[in-house]
N, C-alpha and C positions, 0 to 999 in steps of 0.2 A: 766712925768705925776705924778710919785710918788719918795720916797725915796727908791733906788733901792737895799739896804742893808736891806730892809725889805720885807717880803711875801706882797703880795697884794690879798687882797680879794675883789672881783666884788659883789657889791649887786645890784641886778636888781629888779626895782620896775615897777609895772604896769603904764601905761599912760590911761586906759581906766577909764572913771567916770560915764557912765551910767547904772543903774541897771535893765538891761532887757527893758521891756516896762512899766515899772512903774511910769517913770517920776522923779524917785528918784536918787540920785547920790550915786557913790561907787566909789572905789579906792582902796587904801593901808590901812591896818589897823597899827595905829601908833605904838601901843606897839610891832608889829612884825619887825618894822623897828629899833625903839628905843633901846630895850632890847638887840639884838643882835648887834648893832652898836657898844654900849659901851663894852658888852662881848670882841668884836674883837679888839677896839681900846685898851681896857686895857690890853689886851693879848700881844700888842706892834705891830699888823699888821697895814699896810696901808689899809683904807677901800675907795673904790672908788664907787660912786653911779651912776648908768645907768638906763636909761627907755627906752623904744622904740620910743618915740618922743623927748626925750631930754627934759631939761629945769624943770619947777615945775611939779611932778606928783600930780595927783588928791588925796586927804586924803578923807578915807570914814568920811562922817560927823558923823556917830554914833561913830567913835572910839574916837572921841573928847568930848564925853559926860564924865561927872564927874565920873560916875561908871566904866569908863575903863581907868581911870587915874592910872598911878602907879608912882613910884618914877623916873622909867628910863623915862617915857612919859615927866614927869615935868620937868626933866633935858635937856631933847632934845630940848622941847619948848623954853627954856631960853640959849639955847647953841647957840651963835651966829655963830661959826664956822661950826656947823652941819646944821644950817637953811641955810646959804650958799651955802654949799653943795648940798642941797636938792632942792634948788630954781635953782640951774644950773647944773641939773644932766647931765651927758654926752651922746648924742645919743648912743644906743645900737650898731647900725650898724658901730659905729667908733671904738669900743673897737677891739683892736687886741689880738689875742689867748695867744701869748707869753707875754704879760703885764701882765696876773694874774696868781696866783696859786691857786686860788680855787673860786667857786661862791657860793653865799647866796641869796636864793629868798623869801622876805618878802612876806606874803599873803595879805588878803582881798579879797573880792570879783573881783576885777578888772582883776586878770590874767586869769580867766576863759574865758575870751572872748579875750585879746590881746596877751598872753603869749602862748597859747596851739599850735598856728600854726605859731609864729614868727620866721623865717628862720634864722634870726641872734642869737636867743636866742637856737634853736634847736642845730645850729652849733659850738655853744660855748660848751652846754652840751655833745653833741658827740664827740667832740675834746678832752675836759675835760677828760672823761671817757677813751678815747682812750689812752691818755698820762699820765694816773694815778694821776689825778687832781681831789679832792673831789668835790662835788656838794651837797648843803643842799637846801631844801625847806620846807617851813612852811604853814601849814593850806591849804588854797585853793591854794598856789602857787604850791603844788606837782602836779597840772596839768601840770607843764612845761613839766614833764617827758613823757607824754603820747604819742607825736608823735616823740619821739626821739628813734632812732635806736642804738643797740649795734654794735661793729666792724663786727659782722657777721649778720647784717642787719635784726636780731630780735629786739622786744620792749625791749627797754633799762631797764624795770622793770619786764621783764617776769622771774619768778621764785626768783625774790629779795623781800625781806620783806621791806614794806612799810606803811606808815600811810599818813594821810591829814585828814582834814574836813570831819567826819563822816556823814551818813545820818540822823542819830538822831537828830546831831547838827543842820544840816540844815532845818530839821523838825521843829526843837525849834525855830529857827530865823523866820519860816515861808516864807523860799525863795525856798523851794523844786519845786514849781512850776514855779519859777521865773528865776532861774540859768540855763544855756544852757544844762547841764548836771549834773548829780550827780557824784561828784568826786570819792566817796567809790567804785561805781559800776563800773565807766570806770578803776580806777587802777586794779580791779578785772578781767574787762575784756581784759585788756592787759597782763594778766598773773601775775601780782603783786599778793604777798603773802600778803593781807591787814590785819593790826592790828589794833586795838584800844584800847585806855583806857577808864575809866569813860568821859562821857561828860564833858566839860570844865576843865579837869584835866590834868595836864602836862604829856604829853605821846610823848616819841621819839624812832625811830630804826634807826639802823645803819646796813646797808648791803654791804659790800664792799665799793664803793667809795660813795656810795648814801646815805644822811643821811636826814631823814624827820620828822617833827613835826606836831601832831595831830591838834592845834589849838593856840590862842593866849597865852595861858598859858605855853605852850610849846616854848616859843619864845627862852628865855635865854639858856634853856636845850639843844636846836638844836645847837645854836652857841656855847655852850660848847664842844660839841661833835666833831664840825668841829675843834675848838681849838686843841682839843686832838689827831686828826687825823693829823693835820699839824704839829703838834709837836713830832709826835712819831718817 
């Protein structure tokens, strides 16, 4: 699957494309894939892309608007190898735990629907923590931890300092009544010690093997934390 001489990072991308009952599309947020992808690649890691359904994951159309483009998104759009990987993501159920050294979850609203209860994702997270492998999640993708258990059977975020898309940010994008739950509230309900920075500013936290970023601006910083963790 990869160059075995390098550590392999699995990036798990949502396959969900419907924004609740609005009739609008959602998916993953381009910056939250592109920025970490290059941080991890430039650090010398293999980067493997997977999604629940495999194949091309849905892109949140809003993330392709001009206001949200960055140097990394523009580079990713023109990167033929990266685009080929994205068009042919592996099916998450085909990923074997011993093939990976860490997991990174890009956000977008999609994960709130299809990665919260995904048994393959939960299994990978639980096995990673059990075997001392770090897991990073960005923005709405912090929801992937909500149903994962620690080796003692408790919530994996119980007592852990975590972040993710905040209630005030959800209010600002006017989707608080559309999403299936408010991520900040659910992380707190699971015993997570939720922290946040200013809305839309880069903010990341690390507690043991769990790394989380608050929003798209946190994309590169969250990936850099993962690189540091793996190189420690």
